[in-house]
C-alpha positions in Angstrom: -38.5 94.8 -9.7 -37.0 92.5 -7.0 -40.4 92.1 -5.5 -41.9 91.0 -8.8 -39.1 88.5 -9.4 -39.6 87.1 -5.8 -43.3 86.8 -6.4 -42.8 85.0 -9.7 -40.3 82.6 -8.1 -42.7 82.0 -5.3 -45.5 81.2 -7.7 -43.4 78.8 -9.7 -42.2 77.0 -6.5 -45.8 76.6 -5.3 -46.8 75.3 -8.7 -44.0 72.7 -8.7 -45.0 71.6 -5.2 -48.6 70.8 -6.1 -49.9 67.3 -5.7 -50.1 65.3 -9.0 -53.9 65.4 -8.8 -53.9 69.2 -8.7 -51.4 69.4 -11.6 -53.6 67.0 -13.6 -56.7 69.2 -13.0 -54.8 72.3 -14.1 -53.5 70.4 -17.1 -57.1 69.6 -18.2 -57.7 73.3 -18.4 -54.8 73.9 -20.8 -56.0 76.2 -23.6 -58.8 77.7 -21.5 -58.9 81.2 -20.0 -59.4 81.5 -16.3 -63.1 82.4 -16.9 -63.5 79.3 -19.0 -61.8 77.0 -16.6 -63.5 74.1 -14.8 -62.8 73.3 -11.1 -59.4 75.1 -11.1 -60.1 78.2 -9.0 -59.4 76.5 -5.6 -56.0 75.3 -6.8 -55.0 78.3 -8.8 -55.8 80.9 -6.2 -53.8 79.0 -3.6 -50.6 79.4 -5.5 -51.0 82.7 -7.5 -49.8 86.0 -5.9 -52.5 88.4 -4.8 -52.9 91.9 -6.3 -52.2 90.9 -9.9 -53.8 92.6 -12.9 -56.3 90.5 -14.9 -53.7 90.1 -17.6 -51.1 88.9 -15.1 -53.5 86.5 -13.6 -54.3 85.0 -17.0 -50.7 84.6 -17.8 -50.1 82.8 -14.5 -53.1 80.7 -15.2 -51.7 79.8 -18.7 -48.4 78.8 -17.1 -50.1 76.7 -14.4 -52.1 74.8 -17.0 -49.1 74.2 -19.3 -46.9 72.9 -16.4 -48.7 69.6 -16.3 -48.0 69.0 -20.0 -44.2 69.2 -19.4 -43.1 69.4 -15.7 -39.5 68.7 -16.7 -37.0 71.5 -15.9 -34.3 72.9 -18.2 -31.9 75.8 -18.3 -32.3 78.8 -20.5 -35.4 80.5 -21.8 -38.1 79.1 -24.0 -36.1 79.9 -27.2 -33.4 77.6 -25.9 -36.0 74.9 -25.2 -37.4 75.1 -28.7 -33.9 75.2 -30.2 -33.2 71.9 -28.6 -36.5 70.5 -29.9 -35.5 71.7 -33.4 -32.2 69.9 -33.2 -33.8 66.7 -32.0 -36.4 66.7 -34.7 -34.2 68.1 -37.5 -37.5 69.6 -38.9 -38.1 73.0 -40.4 -41.6 72.8 -39.1 -40.3 73.5 -35.6 -38.7 76.7 -36.7 -41.9 77.7 -38.4 -44.0 77.0 -35.3 -41.6 78.9 -33.2 -41.7 81.9 -35.5 -45.5 81.9 -35.4 -45.3 81.8 -31.6 -43.0 84.8 -31.5 -45.5 86.8 -33.6 -48.5 85.7 -31.3 -50.5 88.2 -29.5 -52.6 88.1 -26.4 -54.9 90.6 -25.0 -57.7 90.4 -22.5 -60.8 92.4 -22.1 -61.3 93.5 -18.5 -65.0 93.3 -19.1 -66.1 89.7 -19.4 -62.6 88.3 -19.5 -62.6 87.7 -23.3 -59.3 87.0 -24.9 -58.0 87.7 -28.4 -54.8 86.5 -29.9 -53.3 83.0 -30.2 -50.5 83.0 -27.6 -52.4 80.5 -25.4 -52.9 78.1 -28.3 -49.3 78.5 -29.6 -47.7 78.0 -26.2 -49.8 74.8 -25.5 -48.7 73.4 -28.9 -45.0 74.2 -28.4 -45.0 72.9 -24.8 -46.5 69.6 -25.8 -44.0 69.3 -28.6 -41.1 69.9 -26.2 -42.5 67.3 -23.9 -42.8 64.8 -26.7 -39.1 65.3 -27.4 -38.2 65.1 -23.7 -37.0 68.7 -23.5 -37.8 70.5 -20.3 -38.7 74.1 -19.6 -37.4 76.7 -17.2 -40.7 77.5 -15.7 -39.5 80.5 -13.7 -38.0 82.1 -16.8 -41.1 81.3 -18.9 -43.5 82.9 -16.4 -41.3 86.0 -16.1 -41.0 86.2 -19.9 -44.8 85.8 -20.5 -45.6 88.4 -18.0 -43.6 90.8 -20.2 -44.9 89.5 -23.5 -47.0 92.5 -24.4 -44.1 95.0 -24.0 -43.7 97.4 -26.9 -40.0 96.6 -27.0 -40.7 92.9 -27.6 -37.7 92.1 -25.4 -39.0 88.6 -24.6 -39.5 87.7 -28.3 -36.0 89.1 -29.2 -34.3 87.1 -26.4 -36.2 83.9 -27.4 -35.2 84.3 -31.0 -31.6 84.9 -30.2 -31.5 81.9 -27.9 -33.3 79.7 -30.5 -30.8 80.5 -33.3 -27.8 80.2 -31.0 -28.9 76.6 -30.2 -29.6 75.6 -33.8 -26.7 77.4 -35.4 -23.9 78.0 -32.8 -21.3 78.6 -35.6 -23.2 81.6 -36.8 -23.4 82.9 -33.3 -19.7 82.6 -32.9 -19.1 84.3 -36.3 -21.4 87.2 -35.3 -19.7 87.5 -32.0 -16.2 87.7 -33.7 -17.5 90.2 -36.2 -18.9 92.5 -33.6 -15.6 92.3 -31.6 -13.6 93.2 -34.7 -16.0 96.1 -35.5 -15.5 97.5 -32.0 -11.7 97.7 -32.4 
C-alpha cells in the first residue's frame, strides 16, 4: 500500500512539474482515452509509473489531461472541491452534477482499449466548473481516489459525498456528530 501511495505521489509531482506546453498538449486530449489521444504518449509515459494495469493507466491519463484544465491546488478530496463550487454558485445544478458524477461508471476493455461509462466526461465537466469558480483540486487525492473508483465498496464515492455535504451544510454535520456521540453513551 505504501508503495502504491508513493508511486501516486511521484506521478502527481511529475505532472505538476511539466512544462506549460506539455500540460497544454495533455489538456487538448481531455475527454479522450489513451488509445484516442493525439501526440500525448511521449509526455504521458515519461511521468506515469511503469507496471500499471490498463485501467490504472487510463485513470492516470484521465488525471493528466484534466490537470491542465485546473492546475490550482486545494485541500480535501473532490467532494470538498465541489462543495466549495456549490457554495460559490448557490445553484442546485452543481449538486445534481455532482450526484451524477458519483453514480458514473468507467470500465475498459483490455482488447482494443474501448471504454464504457461516463466518468471521463463527468470528471472533465466538473473540473472545468471548479476552474471557472477558481476552486482548486487536490491532485494527489483525486488520483488516488480515481484509482479506487471501481471498488465494490464505493468508498471513494462515499467519502466524496460526505465531504460535499459537510461543506454545503456544516450545521447538519455538527448535528449528526452530536447525535452519534449521544447514541454512543
